[in-house]
N, C-alpha and C positions, 0 to 999 in steps of 0.2 A: 504494500500500500504506500502511496505517496504521502509524505507528510509536508507540512508547511515549509520545513527546512530543506526538503529535497529539491535539487536544482530543477528548474523548468526551462527548457530550451524553446523559446518563442521565435518563430520565423516571421519576419516582417517583410512584406512585399517590397521589392526594389522601387516600385512606382509610388510608394507611400511617401508623400512629401513632408509630412509633419509627424514622424513616428513618435509613439509614446515613449517616455522614459519611465520605466517601471521602478517603483520605490523599493521593491524587495531586492536585497542583495542576492537572492536565490533565483533570479531570473537572468538567464543568458539570452542575448538577442543575436540572431543570425539574420543577415539580409540576403534574401533570395527571391527570385520571381515566383509568384504564386499564380495558379490558373484562375483562382477566384478568391476574393476577399483580400484583406490587408494584413491579417494576423492569423497564424496557425501554429501548430506544434511540429517540431522536428520529427520526421518519420510518420506524421499523420496529415500531411498537406492535402491529401485528397479525401479526408474524412471529416475534418473540422476546419471551419473558417469563420472569421468575424470581419465584416465590412464596416469600417469606421467612416462616419460622415459628420462634418460640421453642419449646422442648420442650413446655411446657404448652399452648400454642396448637395445636401440631401434634397432640398427643394428643386435644384437644377436637375438632379438625377431623375427624380420621379416625374418632372413636368417637361423640361426642355430636352434632356438626353434620355428620354424614356425608353426608346428602342434599344439603345446600348445597355442601359441598366437592366432591362428585361432579359437580355441575353446572359448577363452576369447572374441574375436571380435564377435563371433556368439551371445554371451550373451549381449554384449554391443549394438549390432544392434537392440535388442528388446526394449531398453530403449527409453523413450521419448526424452532424450537428453544425448548423450554420445560422447566423443571425446578422442583423444590421444594428449597429449601435450609433445613435444620434446624440451629438454633444449639445443637447437642448432639451427643453420640456415640451410636452404637448401644448401647454399654455403658451409657450413661445410661438408655436405654429398658429394657434387660434388668434393670438394678439398681433399676428403678421410682423414678427420681429426678424424678418429676413428681407433681403434686397429685391427679390423677384416680385413681379407684379401678380404672380399666381395667387388666386383666391385661397384662403385657408381651407375652405371646404374641398377644394381640388386636391390639396396636399393630404388632408385627412382621408379622402376617398382613395387616393393612390396608395396610402399606407395600408388601408384596410384590404385593398386588392393584393398587395404584397403578402400580407399575413394569410388571407383566405385562399387566394388563387395559387400562390407559389409556395405556401406553407413555410415561409421564412419569417420568423418573428422579428419585429422591429422594437427596439428598446430605446425609449427617450430617457436619457440618463442625467439630464439636468445641465451638466457642463463637462468640460474636457477632463478635469480631474476625476470626477465620478465615473465617467465613461472609461477611463484608463483602469480604474479599480474593477469595474465590471468585466472588461476584457480579460484582465489577469485572472479574475475569479472564475470566469467561464472556462478559460484554458486550463487553469489549475484543476478544476473539478473534472473536466474531461480527461485530463492526464491521470488523475486518481482512478477514474472509472476504467480506463483501458489497462492500467497497470494491475488492477484487481481482477480483471477477467483473463 
């Protein structure tokens, strides 16, 4: 079983422009191209992935760059565990705290489509720091699960 002190080897996609700096000294980061997502685990790149989005990037992805993002979601949907982590709250969406002119209802509708149609959960994590904690927690929990099996 993996413990909190067991090293976690996190793979960060080479295209990730603002990679997280994990607080734990027990996280080793490897930069490598991933087929889908921005974060994964070494040796599990095709079974677990987390896609990180700032709020502006998320809105652009689900509205303007929808076709490209749908292709990525199709890949993520095949993984054992995949999700989208947004560095904002749902309240930020409703209050239109993003640069795009997209209506908040359109963003919420696109989010629901991702969750229901593609079976990829979307987590609104509040801010970048909390999102980083969630990403590390998801990857650590998955690591513990695969080590136990």
